[in-house]
C-alpha positions in Angstrom: 0.0 0.0 0.0 1.4 3.4 -0.9 0.3 6.9 0.0 1.0 9.9 -2.2 2.1 13.2 -0.7 1.7 16.3 -2.8 3.9 19.3 -2.1 4.0 22.5 -4.1 7.5 23.9 -3.9 6.7 26.7 -6.5 3.5 28.0 -8.2 2.7 25.8 -11.2 5.1 23.0 -10.1 3.8 19.9 -8.4 6.2 17.4 -6.7 4.7 14.0 -5.8 6.5 11.8 -3.3 5.5 8.2 -3.0 6.0 6.5 0.3 6.1 2.8 0.5 6.2 0.7 3.8 9.3 -1.4 4.3 8.9 -5.1 4.4 11.2 -6.5 7.2 12.2 -10.0 8.0 11.2 -11.1 11.5 10.6 -14.3 13.4 8.0 -15.1 15.9 8.0 -18.9 15.8 9.7 -22.0 14.5 6.8 -23.3 12.6 7.8 -24.5 9.1 4.9 -22.7 7.5 6.0 -19.4 9.2 9.5 -19.3 7.6 10.4 -16.6 10.1 8.9 -13.8 8.0 6.6 -11.0 9.2 3.0 -11.5 8.1 0.7 -8.7 7.1 -1.5 -9.6 10.1 1.5 -9.4 12.5 0.9 -6.2 14.3 3.1 -6.6 17.3 5.4 -3.5 17.2 7.7 -5.1 19.7 8.6 -8.2 17.7 12.1 -9.0 16.5 12.7 -6.8 13.4 15.1 -4.6 11.6 15.3 -0.9 12.6 17.0 1.7 10.5 19.0 4.6 11.9 21.5 7.2 10.6 25.1 7.3 11.9 27.8 9.7 11.2 31.1 8.0 10.4 34.3 9.9 11.3 37.9 8.7 11.6 39.1 8.6 15.2 42.6 9.9 14.4 42.9 11.5 11.0 41.1 14.7 9.9 38.7 13.5 7.3 35.3 14.6 6.2 32.6 12.7 8.0 29.8 10.9 6.2 26.3 10.0 7.3 25.3 6.4 6.5 22.1 4.4 6.9 22.6 1.5 9.3 20.3 -1.2 10.6 20.0 -3.1 13.9 18.0 -6.0 15.2 15.7 -5.2 18.1 12.6 -6.6 19.7 11.4 -9.6 21.5 11.1 -13.2 20.5 7.9 -15.2 21.3 10.0 -18.1 22.7 10.1 -18.6 26.4 13.4 -18.7 28.2 13.9 -21.5 30.6 16.5 -23.4 32.7 16.2 -27.1 33.2 18.1 -29.0 35.9 20.7 -31.5 34.6 21.1 -34.9 36.2 24.6 -36.2 36.8 26.1 -39.4 38.2 29.2 -37.4 39.3 29.6 -35.8 42.7 30.8 -32.6 41.0 28.2 -31.0 38.8 30.0 -28.2 36.9 26.9 -26.9 35.1 23.7 -27.8 37.1 21.3 -26.3 34.6 20.7 -26.3 30.8 19.4 -22.9 29.8 17.6 -22.1 26.5 16.6 -18.7 25.3 16.0 -16.9 22.0 17.6 -13.6 21.0 16.8 -11.2 18.2 19.9 -11.3 16.0 21.0 -10.5 12.4 20.0 -13.4 10.1 21.6 -12.0 6.9 23.8 -9.0 6.3 26.1 -7.7 3.6 29.5 -5.9 3.8 29.4 -2.2 2.9 32.1 0.4 2.6 32.2 4.2 2.7 35.2 6.3 1.6 36.2 9.3 3.7 38.2 12.1 2.1 41.0 13.3 4.4 43.4 16.2 4.5 46.1 16.0 1.8 43.7 14.3 -0.6 44.0 10.8 0.9 41.0 8.6 1.1 40.3 6.1 3.9 37.8 3.3 3.6 35.6 2.3 6.5 33.7 -1.0 6.4 30.6 -2.2 8.2 27.9 -4.9 8.1 24.5 -3.8 6.9 21.7 -6.0 8.3 19.3 -7.2 5.7 17.1 -9.4 8.0 16.6 -10.3 11.6 15.6 -13.5 13.2 15.0 -15.1 16.6 17.9 -17.5 17.2 19.2 -19.4 20.2 21.4 -17.2 22.4 24.9 -18.3 23.0 
């Protein structure tokens, strides 16, 4: 679904901006039919999903022009319940008495991106980062 927004910057000139909703990858269950993707009916705003934000990249030592880049992070809750089960041992020393399971909102897929900063003297320095494409609920480690 899209929504047009008409803005008139000058008389006789009409600028139309089209805004489209972002489709994000999320996970709420491990069901095979679910495939970990957000459904149109999934209205929980707190679910595990990708959130975009803008960050300014600057070099910590050299004097370079800074650049603003679009980044993404995974944030939200997973529908899985965290739990700790007691472990049974036939040894008098039980190093780990419990087995804990929990689910965390983590990057599922990402790609490497780079941005070049122009520094004094005409040199260029490349900064790299991972851009998150999709988030998923996965077992915490």
